[in-house]
C-alpha positions in Angstrom: -15.7 -51.0 -51.9 -12.1 -50.9 -51.6 -10.0 -47.5 -51.6 -7.6 -47.2 -54.1 -4.3 -45.7 -52.9 -4.2 -42.9 -54.5 -7.4 -42.1 -53.5 -6.9 -42.9 -49.9 -3.6 -40.7 -49.9 -5.9 -37.7 -51.0 -8.4 -38.0 -48.3 -5.7 -38.9 -45.5 -4.5 -35.3 -46.5 -7.9 -33.6 -45.9 -8.6 -31.2 -43.1 -12.5 -32.2 -43.8 -13.3 -35.3 -41.7 -14.3 -38.2 -43.8 -16.4 -41.5 -42.9 -16.9 -44.4 -45.2 -19.8 -46.6 -43.9 -21.0 -49.9 -45.3 -23.1 -53.1 -44.6 -25.3 -51.8 -41.1 -23.8 -48.6 -41.1 -20.4 -50.1 -40.0 -17.3 -48.0 -40.2 -15.3 -49.0 -43.3 -12.7 -46.0 -43.4 -12.1 -42.6 -41.6 -9.4 -40.2 -42.4 -7.2 -39.0 -39.6 -9.1 -35.8 -39.5 -12.1 -37.9 -38.5 -9.9 -39.9 -36.0 -8.8 -36.6 -34.4 -12.7 -35.1 -34.4 -14.1 -38.5 -33.1 -11.4 -39.1 -30.6 -10.5 -42.5 -31.9 -8.5 -44.4 -34.4 -8.6 -46.7 -37.6 -8.0 -50.0 -35.9 -10.3 -49.4 -33.0 -13.0 -48.6 -35.2 -13.0 -50.4 -38.4 -15.9 -52.5 -38.7 -17.9 -50.9 -35.5 -21.1 -49.6 -36.2 -21.2 -45.7 -35.9 -23.4 -45.7 -33.2 -20.3 -46.9 -30.8 -18.8 -43.3 -32.0 -22.1 -41.2 -31.8 -23.8 -41.8 -28.6 -27.1 -40.4 -27.8 -27.0 -38.6 -31.8 -30.7 -39.6 -32.5 -31.0 -37.2 -35.5 -27.8 -38.1 -37.1 -28.4 -41.7 -36.9 -31.8 -41.2 -38.5 -30.3 -39.1 -41.1 -27.8 -42.1 -42.0 -30.5 -44.8 -41.8 -32.6 -42.7 -44.4 -29.5 -42.3 -46.6 -28.9 -45.8 -46.7 -32.6 -46.9 -47.3 -33.1 -44.6 -49.8 -29.7 -43.6 -51.4 -30.6 -39.9 -51.0 -28.1 -37.2 -50.5 -28.6 -35.3 -47.0 -26.9 -32.3 -45.6 -27.4 -30.8 -42.1 -26.1 -27.7 -40.9 -25.3 -27.0 -37.0 -25.7 -30.4 -36.3 -24.6 -31.6 -32.8 -22.8 -34.7 -32.7 -22.1 -36.4 -28.7 -19.3 -39.0 -28.7 -18.4 -41.6 -26.8 -16.2 -39.6 -24.3 -18.8 -37.5 -23.9 -17.7 -34.6 -25.8 -20.2 -32.5 -27.7 -19.5 -31.2 -31.4 -21.2 -28.9 -33.7 -20.8 -29.5 -36.9 -22.2 -29.4 -40.7 -22.2 -32.6 -42.5 -23.1 -34.3 -45.9 -24.2 -38.0 -46.5 -23.8 -39.2 -49.9 -24.3 -42.7 -51.6 -20.8 -43.5 -53.4 -22.2 -47.2 -54.9 -24.9 -48.9 -56.4 -25.7 -50.4 -53.0 -27.1 -47.3 -51.0 -26.0 -48.6 -47.8 -22.5 -47.6 -48.5 -22.3 -43.8 -47.7 -19.5 -41.3 -47.4 -19.8 -38.3 -44.7 -18.4 -35.4 -44.9 -18.1 -33.2 -41.8 -16.4 -29.8 -40.7 -16.8 -29.4 -37.3 -18.2 -25.8 -37.0 -16.2 -25.9 -33.4 -12.6 -25.9 -34.8 -13.5 -22.9 -37.2 -14.7 -20.9 -33.9 -11.3 -22.3 -32.1 -9.1 -21.6 -35.3 -10.6 -18.0 -34.9 -10.1 -17.8 -30.8 -6.5 -19.1 -31.2 -5.9 -16.2 -33.7 -6.9 -13.7 -31.1 -5.1 -15.2 -28.7 -1.9 -15.1 -30.6 -2.4 -11.6 -32.0 -3.3 -10.8 -28.2 0.1 -12.1 -27.1 2.3 -10.6 -29.7 0.6 -7.1 -28.8 1.2 -7.9 -24.8 4.9 -8.7 -25.9 5.5 -5.4 -27.9 3.7 -3.8 -25.3 5.9 -5.2 -22.5 9.1 -4.4 -24.6 8.6 -1.0 -24.9 7.5 -0.5 -21.6 10.3 -2.5 -20.0 12.4 0.2 -22.0 11.0 2.8 -20.5 11.3 1.7 -17.2 14.6 0.4 -17.0 16.7 3.9 -18.3 15.4 5.6 -15.2 15.8 3.0 -13.0 19.7 2.8 -14.0 19.7 6.7 -13.2 17.8 6.4 -9.8 20.3 4.0 -9.2 23.3 5.3 -10.0 22.1 8.9 -8.3 21.6 6.8 -5.0 24.9 4.9 -5.0 27.0 8.2 -5.7 24.9 10.0 -2.8 25.5 6.9 -0.5 29.0 7.3 -0.8 29.1 11.2 0.3 26.8 10.6 3.0 28.8 10.0 6.6 25.5 9.9 8.6 24.9 6.0 8.7 20.7 6.5 9.7 20.5 8.6 5.9 22.6 6.0 4.2 20.1 3.5 5.2 17.5 5.6 2.9 19.9 5.5 0.1 20.5 1.9 0.4 16.5 1.2 0.6 16.3 3.5 -3.1 19.4 1.2 -4.6 17.2 -2.0 -3.1 13.9 -1.2 -4.5 15.3 0.0 -7.6 16.9 -3.4 -8.1 13.4 -5.3 -7.2 11.6 -3.2 -10.0 14.4 -4.0 -12.3 13.9 -7.7 -11.4 9.9 -7.5 -11.9 10.3 -5.9 -15.5 12.5 -8.9 -16.7 10.2 -11.5 -15.1 7.6 -9.6 -17.1 9.8 -9.9 -20.2 9.7 -13.8 -19.7 12.8 -16.1 -20.6 15.7 -14.0 -22.0 17.5 -16.8 -23.9 16.4 -19.2 -26.9 14.8 -22.8 -25.7 18.1 -25.2 -25.7 16.3 -27.9 -27.9 16.7 -31.6 -27.0 14.4 -35.1 -27.4 11.8 -33.9 -24.6 9.2 -36.7 -23.1 6.0 -34.7 -22.2 5.4 -37.1 -19.2 8.9 -36.6 -18.0 8.2 -32.8 -17.7 4.5 -33.6 -16.1 5.9 -35.9 -13.7 8.0 -33.6 -12.2 5.6 -31.3 -11.9 3.5 -33.7 -9.8 6.5 -34.4 -7.6 7.1 -31.1 -7.0 3.5 -30.2 -6.2 3.2 -33.2 -3.9 6.4 -31.8 -1.9 5.2 -28.4 -1.6 1.2 -29.8 -0.6 2.8 -32.2 1.9 0.4 -35.3 0.6 -2.9 -33.1 0.8 -3.4 -33.0 -3.1 -4.6 -35.5 -5.0 -3.1 -36.5 -8.6 -5.2 -38.3 -11.3 -3.3 -39.1 -14.4 -4.4 -40.0 -17.5 -1.6 -40.4 -20.1 -1.5 -41.4 -23.8 1.6 -43.8 -23.8 1.7 -43.6 -27.7 3.0 -40.0 -27.5 6.3 -39.8 -29.1 9.4 -37.6 -27.7 9.5 -34.3 -29.5 12.2 -31.4 -29.6 12.1 -28.8 -26.3 13.3 -27.1 -23.7 12.9 -29.6 -20.7 14.0 -27.0 -17.8 11.5 -24.0 -19.6 8.9 -26.8 -20.3 8.6 -27.5 -16.6 8.8 -24.4 -15.5 5.7 -23.3 -18.0 3.6 -26.2 -16.5 4.6 -25.7 -12.6 3.4 -22.2 -13.4 -0.1 -23.6 -14.5 -0.4 -26.4 -12.0 0.7 -24.2 -9.0 -2.2 -21.9 -9.7 -4.4 -25.3 -10.5 -3.3 -26.4 -6.3 -3.9 -23.1 -5.0 -7.6 -22.9 -6.6 -8.1 -26.7 -5.7 -7.1 -25.6 -1.8 -9.6 -22.7 -1.7 -12.8 -25.0 -1.6 -11.2 -27.2 1.1 -12.8 -25.3 4.0 -16.6 -25.6 2.4 -18.4 -27.8 4.5 -20.6 -29.1 1.7 -17.5 -30.1 -0.4 -17.5 -34.0 -1.7 -14.1 -34.5 -3.5 -10.8 -33.5 -2.0 -8.6 -31.2 -3.9 -7.2 -32.6 -6.7 -5.5 -32.0 -10.0 -5.9 -34.3 -12.9 -3.2 -34.2 -16.2 -4.2 -35.9 -19.5 -2.5 -36.1 -22.6 -3.8 -37.1 -26.2 -2.3 -37.1 -29.8 -4.5 -35.1 -32.0 -3.5 -35.5 -35.7 -4.2 -33.2 -38.6 -4.4 -30.2 -36.0 -4.5 -26.4 -36.4 -2.3 -23.9 -34.3 -2.8 -20.7 -35.5 -2.1 -20.7 -39.0 -0.5 -23.7 -39.3 -1.4 -27.1 -39.3 0.6 -29.9 -38.0 0.4 -33.3 -38.8 0.5 -34.5 -34.7 0.0 -32.6 -31.9 0.4 -32.8 -28.2 -3.1 -31.8 -26.3 -2.2 -31.3 -22.1 -5.3 -30.8 -19.6 -4.3 -29.6 -16.4 -7.6 -29.6 -14.2 -8.4 -28.6 -11.2 -11.7 -28.8 -9.0 -11.5 -25.6 -7.3 -14.2 -22.7 -7.5 -13.1 -21.3 -11.3 -12.3 -18.6 -12.8 -14.8 -15.4 -13.1 -16.1 -14.8 -16.4 -14.6 -11.2 -16.3 -11.2 -12.4 -15.5 -11.0 -15.3 -17.8 -10.4 -13.3 -20.9 -7.3 -11.6 -19.5 -5.8 -14.0 -17.2 -2.6 -14.0 -19.8 -1.5 -10.7 -19.8 1.3 -9.7 -17.2 0.1 -8.3 -13.5 -3.5 -9.7 -14.3 -3.9 -12.1 -11.2 -7.2 -13.2 -9.4 -5.7 -13.7 -6.2 -4.4 -10.4 -3.9 -0.8 -12.2 -3.0 -0.5 -13.1 -6.8 1.8 -11.6 -8.9 0.2 -12.1 -11.9 3.5 -13.2 -14.2 3.2 -16.8 -14.1 0.6 -17.5 -16.6 1.9 -14.8 -19.2 5.6 -16.5 -18.7 3.7 -19.8 -19.3 2.6 -18.7 -22.4 5.6 -17.2 -23.6 7.5 -20.6 -23.1 5.0 -22.3 -24.8 4.7 -19.9 -27.8 8.6 -20.3 -28.0 7.7 -24.0 -28.7 5.1 -22.9 -31.5 2.0 -23.8 -29.1 -0.6 -22.3 -27.5 -2.4 -22.2 -23.7 -6.2 -21.7 -23.4 -8.3 -21.9 -20.5 -11.8 -23.0 -20.0 -13.3 -22.6 -16.9 -16.6 -23.0 -14.8 -17.6 -23.5 -11.1 -16.1 -26.3 -9.9 -13.6 -27.0 -12.4 -10.8 -25.0 -14.6 -9.0 -26.8 -17.8 -5.9 -24.9 -18.7 -5.3 -26.8 -22.4 -1.7 -26.8 -23.8 -0.9 -27.8 -27.3 2.3 -28.7 -28.4 3.7 -29.7 -32.0 5.1 -33.2 -31.9 7.4 -34.7 -34.5 5.8 -37.5 -36.2 8.1 -40.0 -36.7 6.0 -43.0 -37.7 
């Protein structure tokens, strides 16, 4: 069953994952949405049994065998697929026989997780925009009186002859400057990104080198890079700062468990990159997106804090300023990307999505 070129072009442009099976449930075709969903590629999957993609998904495999034997169509709602990578997906799917040979099947898959993720991303983007407006308004209201306080302190300082009294005016000036600096940091980058060809792995390697120096060799790194990722237009220095903010938090979290006598693994940070095709960030769909995972084996982030970690001044550490992740979200947002976080006891995963130019 060959796919005519015009039909293949249509299927390739769909956001719904499409698989075509033939002969003993072997993969004959899958569109880019299916490649992304199943974390595989056409060249790797063509000719392979569907069971190589769906591991331990007994109900799904039974449905496919039944469809191949009878030629009947089947639809399943909120089914669970388990992939070779170990990922679990909740999906709605339909199986239909499309030729006189009932073993030739087309499968349409709509991931429920994706719809939930898009809804969650829209909430994150909305929260980010609300926070930005709030911080800008607050910064304006704070800077104006700070300027007056500093100016008045300078005038008073010139009128005083007593050095002990002038010491107090200098404290006022220094603290006003410190508060102004804090407000500027809350606002995040105050200049547009200087876009140039950027390699995401060069960014991550720079971050790793800096952390190795800071940790003095006490931190283990695991790298799992996708070498096929192309360069993209980005501000390399700003991106290094964004990933460094995340990785420093990960390093401090990984060291938190170091004193635990039951700890089996040394403090470790993992960097992982993957290419995602036909991927939606917020309201916009991108042909190619880079996904970066920064994973630590620290104690995890409490659930009540997890929902608010990207807000300014929110920190899980007594010594933290609560500005690093807010600045990171701002920088990634300027690159039309998004930052998410998943955490459980023993592992925290910061997930960064960055749109790429597909130059193939």
